[in-house]
Residue frames as qw, qx, qy, qz and C-alpha x, y, z in Angstrom:
[[0.692, -0.112, 0.255, 0.666, 82.46, 94.23, 128.60],
 [0.061, 0.735, -0.055, -0.673, 83.41, 97.75, 127.37],
 [0.730, 0.652, 0.114, -0.168, 82.94, 98.23, 123.65],
 [0.261, 0.801, -0.537, -0.051, 86.65, 98.80, 123.00],
 [0.384, -0.375, 0.837, -0.109, 87.51, 95.57, 124.84],
 [0.773, 0.316, 0.505, -0.218, 84.87, 93.68, 122.87],
 [0.598, 0.768, -0.180, -0.138, 86.40, 94.89, 119.62],
 [0.033, 0.690, -0.722, 0.044, 89.89, 93.89, 120.73],
 [0.538, -0.180, 0.799, -0.199, 88.79, 90.46, 121.99],
 [0.800, 0.475, 0.212, -0.298, 87.00, 89.72, 118.69],
 [0.482, -0.407, 0.610, 0.479, 90.43, 89.72, 117.01],
 [0.656, 0.699, 0.200, -0.204, 89.23, 90.84, 113.58],
 [0.736, 0.049, 0.363, 0.569, 91.58, 90.25, 110.67],
 [0.239, 0.258, 0.306, 0.885, 90.57, 93.43, 108.85],
 [0.116, 0.578, 0.449, -0.672, 88.50, 96.56, 109.31],
 [0.224, 0.446, 0.598, 0.628, 86.18, 98.11, 106.73],
 [0.070, 0.430, 0.279, -0.856, 84.87, 101.68, 106.73],
 [0.293, 0.531, 0.747, 0.272, 81.62, 102.01, 104.78],
 [0.047, -0.074, 0.107, 0.990, 80.76, 105.20, 102.92],
 [0.459, 0.233, 0.180, -0.838, 77.42, 106.76, 101.97],
 [0.778, 0.250, -0.132, -0.561, 74.75, 104.28, 100.92],
 [0.508, 0.371, -0.776, -0.041, 76.97, 101.23, 101.30],
 [0.451, -0.317, 0.639, -0.536, 75.40, 99.89, 104.48],
 [0.909, 0.132, 0.007, -0.395, 73.62, 97.14, 102.54],
 [0.458, 0.496, -0.731, 0.104, 77.00, 95.41, 102.29],
 [0.260, -0.314, 0.757, -0.510, 76.28, 94.16, 105.81],
 [0.843, 0.069, 0.062, -0.530, 73.42, 92.01, 104.51],
 [0.804, 0.344, -0.484, -0.026, 76.01, 89.44, 103.41],
 [0.117, 0.517, -0.707, 0.469, 77.74, 89.17, 106.77],
 [0.694, -0.375, -0.612, 0.053, 77.45, 86.61, 109.54],
 [0.083, -0.713, 0.198, -0.668, 77.08, 89.07, 112.41],
 [0.568, -0.162, -0.696, 0.409, 78.32, 88.40, 115.93],
 [0.273, -0.630, -0.444, 0.576, 77.72, 91.79, 117.55],
 [0.206, 0.746, 0.253, 0.581, 76.72, 95.38, 116.88],
 [0.452, -0.440, -0.327, 0.704, 78.29, 98.23, 118.83],
 [0.147, 0.943, 0.276, 0.112, 76.76, 101.72, 118.53],
 [0.497, 0.534, -0.187, 0.658, 79.43, 104.33, 117.92],
 [0.317, -0.763, 0.156, -0.541, 78.44, 106.20, 121.08],
 [0.892, -0.440, 0.082, -0.057, 79.24, 103.07, 123.15],
 [0.862, 0.111, 0.022, 0.494, 82.66, 102.85, 121.56],
 [0.329, -0.703, -0.006, 0.631, 83.41, 106.53, 122.14],
 [0.374, 0.127, 0.535, 0.747, 83.23, 107.31, 118.42],
 [0.233, 0.343, 0.064, -0.908, 81.58, 110.43, 116.96],
 [0.454, 0.445, 0.772, -0.022, 78.30, 109.88, 115.15],
 [0.139, 0.084, 0.476, 0.864, 77.46, 111.24, 111.71],
 [0.341, 0.464, 0.392, -0.717, 74.48, 113.47, 111.03],
 [0.306, 0.376, -0.543, -0.686, 74.40, 112.40, 107.36],
 [0.880, 0.146, 0.205, -0.403, 71.74, 110.01, 105.95],
 [0.849, 0.419, -0.323, -0.007, 73.26, 106.70, 104.88],
 [0.323, 0.450, -0.689, 0.467, 75.72, 106.47, 107.80],
 [0.705, -0.450, -0.521, -0.172, 74.37, 104.05, 110.43],
 [0.155, -0.714, 0.429, -0.531, 76.93, 104.77, 113.16],
 [0.866, -0.368, 0.276, -0.196, 77.77, 101.32, 114.46],
 [0.047, 0.527, -0.841, -0.110, 80.62, 98.82, 114.54],
 [0.932, 0.054, -0.024, -0.356, 79.55, 95.43, 113.22],
 [0.260, -0.485, 0.834, 0.028, 81.66, 92.46, 114.31],
 [0.867, 0.317, 0.141, -0.358, 81.10, 89.78, 111.71],
 [0.490, -0.289, 0.731, 0.376, 82.63, 87.24, 109.38],
 [0.682, 0.627, -0.045, -0.374, 82.68, 86.92, 105.60],
 [0.745, 0.505, -0.436, 0.022, 84.35, 84.11, 103.74],
 [0.874, -0.235, -0.320, 0.280, 85.65, 82.74, 107.03],
 [0.430, 0.249, -0.234, 0.836, 87.46, 85.99, 107.84],
 [0.276, -0.704, -0.522, 0.395, 86.63, 88.08, 110.90],
 [0.238, 0.501, 0.206, 0.806, 85.82, 91.71, 110.12],
 [0.124, -0.578, -0.445, 0.672, 85.20, 94.87, 112.10],
 [0.219, 0.542, 0.522, 0.620, 82.88, 96.90, 109.90],
 [0.083, -0.397, -0.288, 0.868, 82.57, 100.59, 110.71],
 [0.189, 0.603, 0.699, 0.334, 79.19, 101.44, 109.20],
 [0.012, -0.956, -0.243, -0.162, 79.33, 105.18, 108.67],
 [0.586, -0.019, -0.137, 0.798, 81.81, 107.99, 109.25],
 [0.050, -0.896, -0.243, 0.368, 81.91, 111.66, 110.18],
 [0.587, 0.533, 0.233, 0.563, 83.16, 114.34, 107.82],
 [0.323, -0.105, -0.112, 0.934, 84.93, 117.68, 107.99],
 [0.143, -0.346, -0.361, -0.854, 81.85, 119.33, 106.49],
 [0.532, -0.613, -0.572, -0.114, 79.83, 118.37, 109.58],
 [0.213, -0.874, 0.190, -0.394, 82.02, 120.76, 111.54],
 [0.926, -0.354, 0.026, 0.131, 84.25, 117.99, 112.81],
 [0.165, -0.812, 0.530, 0.180, 87.98, 118.18, 113.48],
 [0.567, 0.460, -0.665, -0.157, 90.37, 115.92, 111.55],
 [0.068, -0.262, 0.896, -0.352, 90.86, 113.83, 114.72],
 [0.644, 0.167, 0.477, -0.574, 87.13, 113.04, 114.74],
 [0.737, 0.478, -0.233, -0.418, 87.16, 111.91, 111.12],
 [0.546, 0.412, -0.728, 0.052, 89.89, 109.33, 111.78],
 [0.500, -0.431, 0.555, -0.506, 88.70, 108.11, 115.19],
 [0.955, 0.058, 0.143, -0.253, 87.48, 104.78, 113.80],
 [0.732, 0.526, -0.390, 0.185, 90.79, 104.15, 112.03],
 [0.052, 0.580, -0.637, 0.506, 92.75, 104.81, 115.20],
 [0.734, -0.260, 0.420, -0.467, 90.41, 102.59, 117.23],
 [0.954, 0.265, -0.108, -0.093, 90.93, 99.78, 114.72],
 [0.521, 0.583, -0.521, 0.342, 94.71, 100.15, 114.97],
 [0.207, -0.496, 0.628, -0.563, 94.76, 100.17, 118.77],
 [0.856, -0.099, 0.278, -0.424, 92.53, 97.08, 118.77],
 [0.563, -0.317, 0.735, 0.208, 95.20, 95.08, 116.97],
 [0.730, 0.591, 0.339, -0.050, 93.78, 95.21, 113.45],
 [0.501, -0.376, 0.445, 0.640, 96.48, 95.24, 110.78],
 [0.186, 0.183, 0.649, 0.714, 94.55, 95.83, 107.55],
 [0.240, 0.559, 0.442, -0.660, 91.86, 98.32, 106.64],
 [0.247, 0.378, 0.679, 0.579, 89.58, 98.77, 103.64],
 [0.093, 0.445, 0.227, -0.861, 88.21, 102.27, 103.12],
 [0.241, 0.473, 0.738, 0.416, 85.16, 102.83, 100.93],
 [0.075, 0.439, 0.173, -0.878, 83.39, 105.94, 99.77],
 [0.473, 0.704, 0.528, 0.044, 80.77, 107.24, 97.38],
 [0.289, -0.458, 0.271, 0.795, 82.37, 109.41, 94.71],
 [0.549, 0.750, 0.105, -0.353, 81.68, 111.33, 91.56],
 [0.784, 0.084, 0.420, 0.449, 83.40, 110.09, 88.43],
 [0.073, 0.812, -0.206, -0.541, 85.60, 112.45, 86.41],
 [0.214, -0.315, 0.810, 0.445, 86.80, 109.79, 83.98],
 [0.602, 0.267, -0.241, -0.712, 84.76, 109.24, 80.80],
 [0.597, 0.148, -0.768, -0.178, 85.45, 105.49, 80.93],
 [0.160, -0.066, -0.847, 0.502, 84.43, 105.08, 84.61],
 [0.360, -0.429, -0.414, -0.717, 80.59, 105.22, 84.58],
 [0.477, -0.335, 0.423, -0.694, 78.31, 105.47, 87.62],
 [0.944, -0.081, 0.016, -0.320, 77.51, 102.10, 89.16],
 [0.822, 0.297, -0.391, 0.289, 81.10, 100.89, 88.77],
 [0.677, -0.703, 0.026, 0.216, 83.86, 100.73, 91.39],
 [0.470, 0.750, -0.332, 0.327, 87.29, 102.36, 91.32],
 [0.826, -0.395, -0.167, 0.365, 90.20, 101.08, 93.39],
 [0.058, -0.986, 0.152, 0.047, 92.42, 103.91, 94.61],
 [0.828, 0.252, -0.143, 0.480, 96.00, 103.93, 93.41],
 [0.367, 0.014, -0.233, 0.900, 96.71, 107.32, 95.00],
 [0.086, -0.830, -0.549, 0.060, 94.93, 110.41, 96.27],
 [0.208, 0.467, -0.029, 0.859, 94.97, 114.20, 96.31],
 [0.321, -0.586, -0.597, 0.443, 94.36, 115.65, 99.76],
 [0.117, 0.444, 0.216, 0.862, 92.70, 118.94, 98.88],
 [0.443, -0.734, -0.515, -0.017, 91.01, 119.42, 102.26],
 [0.108, 0.741, -0.263, 0.609, 93.82, 121.62, 103.59],
 [0.647, -0.584, 0.311, -0.380, 93.76, 119.51, 106.77],
 [0.566, 0.291, -0.763, 0.110, 95.73, 116.63, 108.25],
 [0.804, -0.531, -0.209, -0.170, 95.05, 114.29, 111.18],
 [0.810, -0.052, -0.245, 0.531, 98.78, 114.41, 111.97],
 [0.087, 0.742, -0.080, 0.660, 98.85, 118.13, 112.75],
 [0.635, -0.742, 0.048, -0.208, 100.36, 118.84, 116.16],
 [0.669, -0.545, 0.450, 0.229, 103.79, 117.30, 115.85],
 [0.167, 0.633, -0.623, -0.427, 106.62, 116.43, 113.45],
 [0.755, 0.094, 0.637, -0.122, 104.82, 113.37, 112.06],
 [0.277, 0.615, -0.504, -0.539, 106.72, 113.11, 108.78],
 [0.742, 0.082, 0.657, -0.109, 105.05, 109.99, 107.40],
 [0.072, -0.242, 0.724, 0.642, 106.11, 108.67, 103.99],
 [0.618, 0.433, 0.388, -0.530, 103.15, 108.69, 101.61],
 [0.100, 0.428, -0.707, -0.553, 104.84, 107.17, 98.55],
 [0.388, -0.082, -0.852, -0.341, 102.68, 104.02, 98.54],
 [0.445, -0.169, 0.411, -0.778, 99.64, 104.66, 100.69],
 [0.872, 0.115, 0.111, -0.463, 97.53, 101.98, 99.02],
 [0.586, -0.385, 0.702, 0.122, 99.31, 98.61, 99.25],
 [0.399, 0.480, -0.568, -0.536, 100.44, 97.53, 95.75],
 [0.094, 0.099, -0.989, -0.054, 100.35, 93.81, 96.51],
 [0.281, 0.381, 0.747, -0.467, 96.86, 94.01, 97.98],
 [0.441, 0.568, -0.068, -0.692, 95.70, 96.03, 94.99],
 [0.285, 0.339, -0.807, -0.390, 97.02, 93.32, 92.70],
 [0.083, 0.135, 0.966, -0.203, 95.07, 90.71, 94.66],
 [0.374, 0.530, 0.465, -0.603, 91.84, 92.69, 94.37],
 [0.386, 0.547, -0.379, -0.639, 92.41, 93.33, 90.65],
 [0.160, 0.181, -0.947, -0.211, 92.96, 89.63, 90.00],
 [0.181, 0.302, 0.861, -0.366, 89.88, 88.69, 92.01],
 [0.405, 0.556, 0.153, -0.710, 87.75, 91.23, 90.13],
 [0.356, 0.411, -0.660, -0.518, 88.84, 89.71, 86.81],
 [0.036, 0.024, -0.998, 0.040, 88.04, 86.22, 88.10],
 [0.207, 0.467, 0.763, -0.396, 84.46, 87.12, 89.04],
 [0.257, 0.502, 0.587, 0.581, 83.89, 89.28, 85.95],
 [0.170, -0.873, -0.365, 0.275, 83.52, 92.53, 87.88],
 [0.412, 0.714, -0.001, 0.566, 84.66, 95.78, 86.26],
 [0.572, -0.717, -0.138, 0.374, 87.14, 97.39, 88.66],
 [0.410, 0.820, -0.064, 0.393, 88.76, 100.62, 87.55],
 [0.680, -0.387, -0.182, 0.595, 91.91, 102.01, 89.13],
 [0.269, 0.712, 0.139, 0.633, 92.66, 105.67, 89.60],
 [0.279, 0.074, -0.387, 0.876, 93.32, 108.75, 91.70],
 [0.265, -0.745, -0.612, -0.027, 90.78, 110.05, 94.23],
 [0.132, 0.410, -0.144, 0.891, 90.54, 113.75, 95.09],
 [0.372, -0.565, -0.683, 0.276, 89.31, 114.45, 98.61],
 [0.010, 0.468, 0.029, 0.883, 87.65, 117.85, 99.23],
 [0.071, 0.018, 0.645, -0.761, 85.88, 119.28, 102.26],
 [0.187, -0.529, -0.751, -0.349, 82.35, 119.78, 100.88],
 [0.505, 0.219, 0.815, -0.181, 79.52, 119.73, 101.75],
 [0.553, 0.659, 0.000, -0.510, 78.57, 121.44, 98.49],
 [0.850, 0.248, 0.373, 0.278, 79.23, 119.51, 95.32],
 [0.422, -0.319, 0.314, 0.789, 81.96, 120.83, 93.06],
 [0.417, 0.730, 0.025, -0.541, 81.39, 123.35, 90.29],
 [0.860, 0.480, 0.128, 0.117, 82.07, 122.42, 86.66],
 [0.284, 0.853, -0.369, 0.236, 85.15, 124.69, 86.78],
 [0.477, -0.598, 0.612, -0.201, 86.43, 122.87, 89.85],
 [0.913, 0.091, 0.396, -0.022, 85.91, 119.54, 88.10],
 [0.675, 0.706, -0.112, 0.184, 87.95, 120.75, 85.12],
 [0.081, -0.808, 0.524, -0.256, 90.69, 121.76, 87.57],
 [0.727, -0.348, 0.568, -0.165, 90.63, 118.33, 89.23],
 [0.907, 0.371, 0.188, 0.062, 90.88, 116.57, 85.88],
 [0.410, 0.820, -0.318, 0.242, 93.91, 118.71, 85.07],
 [0.329, -0.676, 0.596, -0.283, 95.46, 117.68, 88.39],
 [0.309, 0.277, -0.905, -0.090, 95.03, 114.01, 87.49],
 [0.436, 0.003, 0.703, -0.561, 91.97, 113.03, 89.54],
 [0.220, -0.094, -0.861, -0.448, 89.64, 110.29, 88.29],
 [0.421, -0.611, -0.655, -0.144, 87.04, 110.55, 91.07],
 [0.024, 0.398, -0.297, 0.868, 86.11, 113.11, 93.71],
 [0.568, -0.555, -0.601, -0.092, 84.54, 112.87, 97.15],
 [0.231, -0.774, 0.163, -0.566, 84.46, 114.29, 100.67],
 [0.812, -0.516, 0.235, -0.138, 86.15, 111.62, 102.77],
 [0.977, 0.135, -0.018, 0.161, 88.82, 108.90, 102.89],
 [0.535, 0.639, -0.309, 0.458, 92.02, 110.93, 102.45],
 [0.255, -0.681, 0.463, -0.508, 92.42, 111.81, 106.13],
 [0.917, -0.239, 0.243, -0.206, 91.58, 108.23, 107.13],
 [0.893, 0.359, -0.129, 0.238, 94.24, 106.95, 104.75],
 [0.220, 0.713, -0.422, 0.514, 96.82, 109.31, 106.24],
 [0.564, -0.542, 0.432, -0.449, 95.98, 108.17, 109.77],
 [0.989, -0.005, 0.127, -0.080, 96.03, 104.50, 108.74],
 [0.704, 0.550, -0.281, 0.352, 99.40, 104.96, 107.08],
 [0.061, -0.696, 0.475, -0.535, 100.77, 106.62, 110.20],
 [0.749, -0.368, 0.402, -0.376, 99.48, 103.68, 112.28],
 [0.119, -0.411, 0.884, 0.187, 101.24, 101.16, 110.04],
 [0.701, 0.274, 0.573, -0.324, 98.07, 99.60, 108.63],
 [0.244, 0.041, 0.772, 0.585, 97.91, 97.89, 105.25],
 [0.338, 0.505, 0.262, -0.750, 95.42, 99.93, 103.22],
 [0.177, 0.270, 0.752, 0.575, 93.11, 99.33, 100.30],
 [0.214, 0.460, 0.325, -0.798, 90.45, 101.84, 99.27],
 [0.198, 0.341, 0.807, 0.439, 87.53, 101.82, 96.87],
 [0.254, 0.248, 0.075, -0.932, 85.21, 104.45, 95.44],
 [0.348, 0.501, 0.792, 0.014, 81.68, 103.50, 94.51],
 [0.063, -0.032, 0.318, 0.945, 81.13, 105.77, 91.51],
 [0.177, 0.519, 0.760, -0.350, 77.61, 106.95, 92.21],
 [0.322, 0.877, 0.287, -0.210, 77.31, 109.85, 89.75],
 [0.588, 0.481, 0.102, 0.642, 79.07, 111.83, 87.07],
 [0.355, -0.394, -0.235, 0.814, 80.84, 114.88, 88.49],
 [0.192, 0.793, 0.280, -0.506, 79.44, 118.38, 87.91],
 [0.221, 0.688, -0.365, -0.588, 79.35, 119.49, 84.31],
 [0.010, 0.229, -0.920, -0.318, 79.44, 115.92, 82.97],
 [0.136, -0.408, -0.886, -0.172, 75.73, 115.18, 83.45],
 [0.278, -0.718, -0.374, -0.517, 72.63, 116.62, 85.12],
 [0.333, -0.705, 0.284, -0.558, 72.08, 118.03, 88.65],
 [0.425, 0.153, -0.835, 0.314, 73.55, 116.10, 91.58],
 [0.627, -0.524, 0.020, -0.576, 71.62, 114.83, 94.60],
 [0.203, -0.409, 0.826, -0.330, 72.47, 112.87, 97.75],
 [0.801, 0.104, 0.399, -0.434, 69.40, 110.66, 97.19],
 [0.803, 0.520, -0.262, -0.131, 70.85, 109.47, 93.88],
 [0.163, 0.600, -0.742, 0.250, 74.17, 108.77, 95.61],
 [0.510, -0.218, 0.709, -0.435, 72.47, 106.57, 98.20],
 [0.865, 0.300, 0.173, -0.363, 70.42, 104.72, 95.59],
 [0.680, 0.590, -0.435, -0.008, 73.37, 103.91, 93.34],
 [0.043, -0.542, 0.769, -0.337, 75.54, 102.94, 96.31],
 [0.712, -0.088, 0.550, -0.426, 72.94, 100.44, 97.48],
 [0.882, 0.423, -0.017, -0.205, 72.80, 98.81, 94.05],
 [0.522, 0.654, -0.525, 0.153, 76.59, 98.63, 93.71],
 [0.443, -0.573, 0.604, -0.333, 77.20, 97.19, 97.20],
 [0.959, 0.051, 0.227, -0.160, 76.34, 93.71, 95.91],
 [0.759, 0.567, -0.240, 0.211, 79.30, 93.69, 93.50],
 [0.032, 0.714, -0.555, 0.425, 81.67, 94.90, 96.19],
 [0.756, -0.349, 0.443, -0.331, 80.48, 92.14, 98.52],
 [0.963, 0.267, 0.034, 0.019, 81.28, 89.56, 95.83],
 [0.500, 0.691, -0.385, 0.353, 84.75, 91.03, 95.35],
 [0.265, -0.649, 0.550, -0.454, 85.55, 91.19, 99.04],
 [0.892, -0.180, 0.333, -0.248, 84.30, 87.68, 99.68],
 [0.882, 0.436, -0.132, 0.124, 86.43, 86.37, 96.81],
 [0.298, 0.691, -0.490, 0.440, 89.56, 88.01, 98.21],
 [0.482, -0.533, 0.512, -0.471, 88.92, 87.00, 101.82],
 [0.973, -0.014, 0.156, -0.172, 88.27, 83.38, 100.88],
 [0.806, 0.477, -0.232, 0.263, 91.65, 83.25, 99.14],
 [0.089, -0.799, 0.459, -0.379, 93.61, 84.69, 102.11]]
């Protein structure tokens, strides 16, 4: 059976896109199938920490299509490539999507190792996956308020710190300068990363219900010491356990 047909026939309730270092989330899943991205016609990432496979699985009795890894603009990809997994999820009949990423914290009360749920975003990439036509999509409430309330309540119930704030999406691949971080704080950003915003735009255009989470893996430039991708992966792996608990709690209550 073609990979796209297998995904559609699985009839997943939700899709999840995993960011850098968050692949260990899959350790908690009851896995039915693994589909390499190449077999599904999806672009593969060249970045460590992005496995490049669709995992069809269940958690808390809910069927999930987990997209383990993503491609980024900084890899030389077009916006359409960066949202290919989101569009595949939508065409496969999935109605809800959870986007995750590794991000640097700009907020003094949001320390590394914690999670931040996105309330809004700043698309500072200068790109859009909707370019090419008059796709005037309303972006007033990208991240579903009712779903956010459910996640916030669940986090409180399991004793998990879950911050809420604004994510700034930049192109990368270089980390930001201290001056750029000061600019982003002035603009109202609480975390910064190199993904997610284009996926959220595409998901919104496809009519998907969206929730998004940043694993705060490091302090942003100028707020601590030098930044490294290895530290991002290490912190993401440690924090994935808490996110698994949160997701399982929410899915069991659906």
